[in-house]
C-alpha positions, 0 to 999 in steps of 0.5 A: 563151236559145235554143241556139245553132246548130251552125255558130256553136259556134266551133272551139277549140285543144284541150289535154292536159286535153281527153283524156277529152272526146276518148276520150269522144266516140271511145266515142260513135262506137264507136270504142275510147276510146284515151286513151293515144293521145290523150294523145300526140297532144294532146301532139305535134300540135294538136288542134281541137275544139267544145264541146257546150253540154250537155257534152263535145265536138260534134266534134274533129280533130288535125293532126300537123306535121313539119318546121321549126315556121315552115314545117311540110313535111307535116300529117297529119290523124287522129281526125276525129269528130263525135258520133252526135247531131251526125252528118250535119249538116255538121261534118265538112265544116266541121272539114276545111274549117277544117283546110285552111284553117289549113294554107295552103300546108303539104301534107296527108296523112290515112288515110280509111276507105270512110265519110270518103273521100267527103267527103274526095274532095269537098275536093280530097284525092287517094287515093295509096296504101292500107294494110291493118290487120292484127291477131291473136296472133302464131304464131312458127314457120319459118325466123327472119329472120337480123338482129340486133335488140335493145332500144334504148337512150337512145344509139340515139336520135340514130342512130334519128333520123338513120334516121327523117329519111332514111326519113320525109323531113320531121323529126319529132323531137317524135314519136320522141323520145316513143316511150321514154315512150310505147311499151312496147317500142322495138327497133333493128335493127343490121347491122355495128354500124350501124342498119338499122331500128327499130320500137316496140309501144305499148298500145292496149286490149287490143292492142299497135300495131306502128309505126312500122316502119322497115327496111332491107328485108322481112327486117328488118322481120319481125326486128323484128315477130317480137322485139316479139311475142316481148315481149308476150302481147298480140295485135298491131295494125298498119297496112301499106302494101299495097305490101309484099306480102311483109310482109302475107303473112308477118304473115298467115302467122303469125296476123294477120288483115286487118281493114280497108282504108284510102286514103291521101289526100294534098291539095296533094302527089301523094305522101308525102316520103321512102323508102317502100320502108323505110316499113311502118307508121306510129305510127299512122294518126292521126299519118301 
């Protein structure tokens, strides 16, 4: 029996049972395995993949949709991966064309590496912003931000969801309600009893990723990061919208270093919805 060509292999829906195969694919391309993150993405989003007849996955990607289920307002594409031995054979283009077709009229967004950006541009995605990844051990010191933070409780969830809807735009209850179980820390910032920010730190390999980071202003964002850093002995990692120059400078002054830059790209949308001035970092670049 002849081996089917790559173009004949069907694209199928992935399920949480595919976490290990997805992590294997990440490892194959020199990425961290990120089993924990894959588990969230495949539960809260929709994964698609191509099975390799020889075992494992040829390729995979995830789309996380936000807004009403019947008519999503935004779809975030992430974790677009093609196994090394199948690279440069048009599989990535096929996956992205499939994602665009499946989205229909729903606008799409993604964070593109310099390697992936040319393909996305060819398919009609436009650069609308940039995010810088910073990583390192947070070193406390200097004037502490004068903002009160504390661990979030179950009673805070409605207020967190209201604030998130104000800042992010489309409803993402299906993501935010998973944060208490997904993250090792979830903290809120208050002013006069009202919620003015929240942030999570979740485990990813040897780091804690800070995200989402939603805050009224830069001082609130600083206070949330500092409080999360005080609760872990791991290095921190986060992806900051480069328009938040003051926060980026503060993070670098406290021990984190820039390790990469991604382009924020949109399809069929001139910009992301919501209020970028209060949106400092995503939950993960794979989910917007």
